[in-house]
N, C-alpha and C positions, 0 to 999 in steps of 0.2 A: 369700381367693380360692382358687380351685382352684390346683393346681400351675401356675405361670406359665410359659408357653412364650414365650420371647423370640426373635424372628426379626430378624436384622440385614440391612440392605442396605448397599450401598456408601456411601450418604449418611447412614446412621444406623439407626434402628430402626422396625419396625412392631410395634404392640402385640400383646398376646395374641391368638391366633387367634380366639377368641370375640368379640373387640372389633372385628374387621374389619367386621361387619355391624351394629354398634350404631348406633342413630339418634344424630344430633348433638343433644345435649340440654344445657341449662344446669343444672348439678348444684348450684349454690349460691345460686340465687335462691329467693325464697319460693314455695311451692306453694300455689296457691289451691284446687286440687281434685285429689285423686288418685283416678283411676278404678280400681276393683278389677277384676282380670281374672277372667273366668269360665273356670275351668280345666276343659276337657273332655278327659280323658286318652284317651278312646276305647279301642280295643283295644290290648292290649300288642303292641309290635312285637318280632319275634323276629329278632335278628341272629346267631343261633347258628351258621349255616352260612356266613356271609359270608367268613370268613377261612380256611376249610378248606384251600384250595389253597396258602396261603402258610405253612402250618405244616409242621414237619418230619414225616416219616412216623411217627416215634415218638409225637409229640404227637397227630397225627391218630388213630393207633391207640388211644391212651389215651382220647381224647375220645369216639371212637366206642363204646368199651367202656362208658364211664360213661353215655353217652346210652342205650345199650341197657339198662343197669341201671335208669336212671330210668324208661324206658318200661314196664318190668315191675314196678317197685316200687310197692306200695300203701301202705307205711308211710311217712308223711310225714316222720318224723324221719330215716329212712334216705335218703329222696329228697333231703332237704335236705343231707345229708352228701355225697351224690354230686354235687349241684349246686355246692356249695362247692368240691369238688375240681376239677370242670370249670372253674369260674371262676378258680381259682388257676392253672391251666395257661394259660388265655387271658391272664391278667394278667401272668404271667411272660414271655409272648411279645409283650407290648405291644399285645394286641388288646383295648383298653379297653372298647369298646362290648359285645362279646360277653362279657367278664368281668362287666360290670355286669348284663347280662341274667341270667346264672346266679346271681349273688349276689342279685338280685331274686327269682329263682325260689325260692331257698332261704329268703328272708325270707317269701315268700308262703306257703310250705308249713309253716314253723315260725316263726310271728310272735314276735319278741322285739325289745326295744329295741336290743340289740347288733347283731342282723342287719339291722334297718332302717337303723341308721347306716352299717354296712358297705356296704349296697346303695346308699344315698343318696350316700355319698362316692364310690363306684365310678361311678355315673352322672354325678356332678359332674365327675370327672376326665375322663371321656369327653366330656362337654359342652364342657370347656375346650379340646379339641383338635379338635372337629368343625368342618368348613368348609362342610358342606351345610346350608342354612337349615332345611329341613324336619326333618332328622335332629337338628339343634341343638335345635329346639323340642321334639321328642319326648324327647330326653335331659334337657332342662330340666324338663319336666313330670314325668318319673320321679324326678328329683332331689328336686323339691318333695314329691312323693307320699311318699317314704320319710323324708326329713329332717323334714318337718312331723309325722310320727308321733312322732318322738323329741321334737320341741319341744313337743308337746302335754303331755308329762309332765315336760319339763325346759325351761321357757321361758327359763331363764338361760343356756342353751347359745348364747351369742352367736356363737361360731365357726360353728355350723351355720346360724344365722339370717343371717349374712353371706353364706353360700354361697347360701342361698335367695334372698336379695336380688339377687345377681348373675345368677341365672337370670331374674329379672323384668326386669332391665336390658336384656336382649337380646330381650325379648318385645314385644308390641304396646302394653304398658303400662310403659314404662321408669321412669316417675316413681314407681311403686309400689316398685320396687327402691331408688331414691334415698331415698324416705321411710323404708324400712326401715333403710338404712344410717345415716340421721340419728338414728333412734330408738336404734340401737346406741350411737352416739357420745354421745347424751344420757345413756344408762345408764352408759356407760364411755368417757369422753373420751379415754382412752389405748388404746382397743382397736386392736390391731395390724392385724387384717384389714380393719376398716372404714376406718381411716386410709389404708391402702394402696389399697383399692379406690376410695375417694373421690378419691384423688390420681390414680389411673390414669384414672378417668372424667373428671376435670377436664382431663387432658392430651387425652383423646379428643375433647373438645368445644372444645378450643383455649383453655381457661382456664388458661394456664400460670402466671400469677401466683398463682391460687388453688391450683394443683397444688403450687407451691413451699411454700405454707403447710402444706399437708397432709403433704408429704414431709419438711419440716423438723421438724414435730412428730413424725412417725413415727421418724425416725432419732435424734431426741433421746432417745426412750424405748427404741428398739430399734436400736442402732447396728450390730448384726450382721445387720440385714436388708439384704443386699447389693443386691437388686433395687430397694429403696426408695432406697438410696444412689445407685445409678446413675440412676434416674429423677429424683432431685433434681437431678443434674447436667444431665440433658436439659431439665428444666423451667427451670433457670437459663438454659441456652442459648437455649431458645425464647422466653423472656421478656426476651431481650436483656441479660442480666446476665452478660456473657462472662467477666469476671474471676472471679466466683464459680463459673461453670461450669468454668473451667480448674482452679481450686483443688479443686473437688469431684471431678472426674475423676481428678486426680492423687492424691487421697486414696483413692479407691476402688480404683485400679489394683493396689496391693499386697495388697488384701484378698481377692482371689479369683483362682483359676486357670481359671475358666470361660472357655473359648475364645470363646464368643459375646459375653460381656460385655466381654472384653479387645478383641475386634474392634470392638465398638460404641464403646468408650472411644477407641481409636486413630482411628476415623473422625471422632469429634467433635473430638478434639484437633487433627487436621489441618485442621479447618474454623475453628479459633480463631486 
């Protein structure tokens, strides 16, 4: 999955921002039919100026200079270099959507597998933090556009396939994403990203016992996956396995200094 954003409330957790709008779906029943989504990317959306007012004067000045260079530059290689530099400034300032736009611009002007992957990953990261439904769908489409270019030449890149799958989960055709995650686990039953994402989706749909199975498998093979360790405790709690939940939260507590996870652990322990 994308970089997971965990947000805690006083009573526990709310899942990744992108999961707020996910449809409630059963992720581990048989799929009789998977409807393929017709992707109409439409016109590219330009978020380039959206964050200008929140940048420092120095950053704004640098970006304006780079934009000026891009407007005048006819050499695609140089234009891509300017776009990369602009994207790096936005990324450093946490303006993920604008960073993705310029990484995409660089990839469009100088197509290459490495640039497609950078652009796709940038769009996926922005997708993971988007709270606006229309914007989320635009970011998801762009993620698929670039990462699928990489997958055409490297279909074994299951890490990228997992990201593409998660963009479908929040679309009008969530079962297409679920099917892709299952395909990944058929190819690689120990795949970290697919196990994590299937566990999270099981939680989102209220299938906590199934989530326990996914996260138990995940932490068995990847004990350093702290988010998976935490979600295992949550899944134990929500499936009424309170003793296991307490043991799991106490196990996770010394493994991380992340204040959000620590807050979540304390909230759950208080409820046990």
